[in-house]
C-alpha positions as CSV (number, residue, x, y, z in Angstrom):
1,M,8.1,-11.5,-19.3
2,G,4.6,-12.3,-17.9
3,K,2.1,-10.1,-16.2
4,S,2.1,-10.4,-12.4
5,V,-0.6,-7.9,-11.6
6,I,-3.4,-6.6,-13.8
7,V,-5.6,-3.8,-12.4
8,K,-8.6,-3.0,-14.6
9,N,-11.0,-0.1,-14.0
10,V,-10.8,-0.5,-10.2
11,S,-13.0,1.8,-8.1
12,K,-13.4,1.8,-4.3
13,K,-16.5,3.6,-2.9
14,Y,-17.2,4.4,0.7
15,K,-20.2,6.0,2.3
16,L,-19.7,9.1,4.4
17,Y,-22.4,9.8,7.1
18,N,-22.9,12.9,9.1
19,K,-24.4,10.9,12.0
20,T,-24.7,7.3,13.1
21,S,-28.5,7.3,12.5
22,E,-27.9,7.9,8.8
23,K,-25.9,4.7,8.5
24,L,-28.7,2.7,10.1
25,L,-31.3,4.3,7.9
26,D,-29.2,3.5,4.8
27,I,-29.2,-0.2,5.8
28,L,-32.9,-0.4,6.6
29,L,-34.6,1.9,4.1
30,P,-34.6,1.8,0.2
31,K,-33.8,5.5,0.1
32,S,-30.0,6.2,0.0
33,Y,-28.5,8.1,2.9
34,G,-25.0,9.4,3.2
35,E,-22.6,10.7,0.6
36,D,-20.6,8.5,-1.8
37,F,-16.9,9.0,-1.6
38,Y,-14.5,7.4,-4.1
39,A,-11.1,6.6,-2.7
40,L,-10.3,5.1,-6.2
41,R,-12.0,5.6,-9.5
42,N,-11.4,3.6,-12.6
43,V,-7.7,2.8,-11.9
44,S,-6.0,0.7,-14.5
45,F,-2.4,-0.5,-15.0
46,E,-0.4,-3.6,-15.4
47,A,2.8,-4.9,-13.7
48,E,5.2,-7.3,-15.2
49,D,7.3,-9.9,-13.4
50,G,10.2,-8.2,-11.7
51,D,8.7,-4.7,-11.8
52,V,9.3,-2.4,-8.9
53,I,6.6,0.2,-8.9
54,G,6.4,3.3,-6.7
55,F,3.0,4.8,-5.8
56,V,3.2,8.6,-5.4
57,G,0.6,11.2,-4.7
58,I,-0.4,13.7,-2.0
59,N,-2.2,12.5,1.1
60,G,-5.7,11.3,0.3
61,S,-4.9,10.2,-3.3
62,G,-5.7,6.5,-2.7
63,K,-2.2,5.0,-2.5
64,S,-2.9,2.9,0.7
65,T,-6.3,1.9,-0.6
66,L,-4.8,0.6,-3.8
67,S,-2.0,-1.2,-1.8
68,N,-4.6,-2.9,0.4
69,I,-6.7,-4.0,-2.6
70,I,-3.7,-5.5,-4.4
71,A,-2.7,-7.3,-1.2
72,G,-6.2,-8.7,-0.8
73,I,-6.9,-6.9,2.5
74,I,-9.9,-5.1,1.2
75,P,-12.1,-5.7,-1.8
76,E,-12.6,-3.4,-4.7
77,T,-16.2,-2.0,-5.3
78,S,-16.0,-2.5,-9.0
79,G,-13.4,-3.5,-11.6
80,S,-11.0,-6.4,-11.3
81,V,-7.5,-7.2,-9.9
82,E,-5.6,-10.3,-11.1
83,V,-2.6,-11.2,-8.9
84,K,-0.2,-14.0,-9.9
85,G,0.9,-15.8,-6.7
86,Q,0.8,-14.7,-3.1
87,A,0.9,-11.0,-2.1
88,A,2.1,-9.7,1.2
89,L,1.5,-6.2,2.6
90,I,4.0,-4.6,4.8
91,A,2.6,-1.6,6.6
92,V,3.0,-0.3,10.1
93,A,1.1,-2.6,12.4
94,S,-0.6,-4.3,9.4
95,G,-2.2,-7.6,10.6
96,L,-0.7,-7.4,14.1
97,N,-2.7,-8.2,17.2
98,N,-1.9,-5.6,19.8
99,E,-2.9,-7.8,22.7
100,L,-0.5,-10.6,21.7
101,T,3.3,-10.7,22.0
102,G,5.6,-10.3,19.0
103,R,6.4,-14.0,19.1
104,D,2.7,-14.9,19.3
105,N,2.0,-12.6,16.3
106,I,4.7,-14.4,14.3
107,E,3.2,-17.8,15.0
108,L,-0.4,-16.7,14.4
109,K,0.5,-15.0,11.1
110,L,2.4,-18.0,9.8
111,L,-0.4,-20.4,10.8
112,M,-2.8,-18.2,8.9
113,L,-0.5,-18.4,5.9
114,G,-0.6,-22.2,6.0
115,F,2.8,-23.0,7.5
116,S,3.2,-26.1,9.5
117,K,4.4,-26.1,13.2
118,K,7.7,-27.6,11.9
119,E,8.1,-24.8,9.3
120,I,7.3,-22.2,11.9
121,K,9.9,-23.5,14.2
122,V,12.5,-23.0,11.5
123,L,11.3,-19.6,10.4
124,E,10.6,-18.0,13.8
125,P,14.3,-17.5,14.9
126,E,15.1,-16.0,11.4
127,I,12.2,-13.5,11.7
128,I,13.1,-12.5,15.3
129,E,16.8,-12.0,14.3
130,F,15.8,-9.9,11.3
131,S,13.4,-7.8,13.4
132,E,16.2,-6.9,15.9
133,L,13.5,-6.7,18.7
134,G,15.5,-8.7,21.2
135,K,13.7,-9.2,24.5
136,F,10.8,-7.1,23.3
137,I,9.7,-10.1,21.1
138,D,8.0,-11.5,24.2
139,Q,6.2,-8.2,25.1
140,P,2.7,-7.3,24.0
141,V,2.7,-5.5,20.6
142,K,0.6,-2.7,22.2
143,S,3.8,-1.6,24.1
144,Y,5.8,-1.3,20.8
145,S,6.7,2.0,19.1
146,S,5.5,2.4,15.5
147,G,9.1,1.7,14.4
148,M,9.1,-1.6,16.3
149,K,5.8,-2.7,14.8
150,S,7.1,-1.9,11.4
151,R,10.2,-4.0,12.0
152,L,8.1,-7.0,13.1
153,G,5.7,-6.7,10.2
154,F,8.6,-6.3,7.7
155,A,10.5,-9.2,9.2
156,I,7.5,-11.6,9.0
157,S,6.6,-10.6,5.4
158,V,10.0,-10.8,3.8
159,N,10.8,-14.1,5.5
160,V,7.7,-15.9,4.2
161,D,9.1,-15.2,0.7
162,P,5.9,-13.9,-1.0
163,D,5.6,-13.6,-4.8
164,I,4.5,-10.0,-4.7
165,L,5.5,-7.5,-2.0
166,V,3.5,-4.4,-1.2
167,I,5.4,-2.0,1.1
168,D,3.2,0.9,2.4
169,E,5.3,3.5,4.3
170,A,6.9,0.7,6.3
171,L,10.4,2.3,5.9
172,S,9.3,5.8,7.0
173,V,9.5,4.9,10.7
174,G,12.4,3.5,12.7
175,D,16.1,4.0,12.4
176,K,18.1,4.6,9.2
177,A,20.2,1.4,9.7
178,F,17.1,-0.8,9.7
179,A,15.7,1.0,6.6
180,E,19.0,0.3,4.8
181,K,18.9,-3.4,5.9
182,S,15.3,-3.6,4.6
183,L,16.2,-2.0,1.3
184,D,19.0,-4.6,1.0
185,K,16.5,-7.4,1.5
186,M,14.2,-5.8,-1.1
187,N,17.0,-5.7,-3.5
188,E,17.4,-9.5,-3.0
189,F,13.8,-9.8,-4.0
190,K,14.4,-7.6,-7.0
191,E,17.2,-9.8,-8.2
192,K,14.9,-12.8,-7.9
193,G,12.4,-11.1,-10.3
194,K,9.6,-10.6,-7.8
195,T,7.1,-7.8,-8.3
196,M,7.1,-5.1,-5.7
197,F,4.9,-2.0,-5.0
198,F,6.5,0.7,-2.9
199,V,4.5,3.5,-1.2
200,S,6.7,6.2,0.4
201,H,6.9,10.0,0.8
202,S,10.7,9.7,0.2
203,I,11.3,10.7,-3.4
204,G,14.9,9.7,-2.8
205,Q,13.9,6.1,-2.0
206,M,11.7,6.0,-5.0
207,K,14.5,7.1,-7.3
208,Q,16.9,4.6,-5.7
209,F,14.7,1.6,-5.7
210,C,11.8,1.8,-8.3
211,Q,11.8,1.4,-12.1
212,K,8.3,2.6,-12.7
213,A,5.9,5.0,-10.9
214,L,2.2,5.3,-10.7
215,W,1.0,8.8,-9.8
216,L,-2.4,8.9,-8.2
217,E,-4.3,12.1,-7.8
218,F,-7.6,12.1,-5.8
219,G,-8.2,8.5,-6.5
220,E,-7.4,8.4,-10.3
221,V,-4.3,7.7,-12.3
222,R,-2.6,10.9,-13.5
223,M,0.5,9.3,-14.9
224,Y,2.1,5.8,-15.2
225,D,5.5,5.5,-16.7
226,T,9.2,5.1,-15.9
227,V,10.5,6.8,-12.7
228,D,12.7,9.2,-14.7
229,K,9.5,10.5,-16.4
230,V,7.0,10.4,-13.6
231,I,9.0,11.7,-10.6
232,P,10.2,15.0,-12.2
233,A,6.6,15.8,-13.2
234,Y,5.4,14.9,-9.8
235,E,8.1,17.0,-8.1
236,K,7.1,20.0,-10.2
237,F,3.4,19.5,-9.2
238,L,4.4,19.2,-5.5
239,K,6.3,22.4,-5.6
240,E,3.3,24.2,-7.2
241,H,0.9,22.5,-4.8
242,K,2.9,23.5,-1.7
243,A,3.0,27.1,-2.9
244,M,-0.8,27.2,-2.8
245,S,-2.7,28.5,0.2
246,K,-5.1,26.1,2.0
247,A,-8.0,27.6,0.3
248,E,-6.4,27.3,-3.2
249,Q,-5.5,23.6,-2.5
250,K,-9.2,23.0,-1.5
251,K,-10.4,24.7,-4.6
252,Y,-8.0,22.7,-6.8
253,R,-9.2,19.5,-5.3
254,E,-12.8,20.3,-5.7
255,E,-12.4,21.3,-9.3
256,A,-10.4,18.2,-10.1
257,Q,-13.0,16.0,-8.5
258,A,-15.8,17.8,-10.3
259,R,-14.2,17.4,-13.7
260,R,-13.6,13.7,-13.1
261,S,-17.2,13.1,-11.8
262,E,-18.5,14.7,-15.0
263,S,-16.4,12.6,-17.3
264,D,-16.5,9.4,-15.2
265,T,-14.9,7.4,-18.0
266,P,-12.5,4.5,-17.4
267,S,-8.8,5.2,-17.5
268,S,-7.1,3.6,-20.5
269,L,-3.5,2.9,-19.5
270,S,-1.0,0.3,-20.5
271,S,2.2,-0.8,-18.9
272,K,5.2,0.9,-20.4
């Protein structure tokens, strides 16, 4: 079984500015302005062909940032990501133009992916049928609910048959029936041996669908192993974290980030 994704010491740094003038000064002057913020720091792990990996972690842990980097939407600041084949990101409104209709978005997305007009003519009805948007397919996307946007994005991505699928909270909106239909489609991909990454706050979906789990905490890997090892540990942490007051949660975060800033050593993790 080959490696489909290799993430090695990946960090993503952003600059936080208190005011717009700081950003301008940071561009123009040699002195550094603004505060460095690491959404990810030294993240390393490997995925094998056919792996279904869930990303877990409280809000702000870097799950969506990592998803976007693997899908090629944003670049990493340092480190490297090797992806075998084409990756597709499914997230609410990901890559959709609000001013265009659903149909126009389908055609634009497929053209950008290199499909010919003949291929688009064949794929378009399948995508529309899967999305269950009916007459809304010819309405501007800006009039869609978040659930409708998610349906359209999911329908496009699964029907172009990517090698690697990255699903970021796309099943957390919309109705239960469509979520079950989407999970069925993902199971088809699973049977084909495709690699999938799954971001969801639903622990139930994680247990049902994923084999492995990557637990991110404040931008770093806390644990990477099989679901039956990671999820119980994460659930225990969640229970303890929820029992903290807001002040205690803030203190916990600051202390964890301070410890990691001091050590600042690459994570040494291998695929289980």
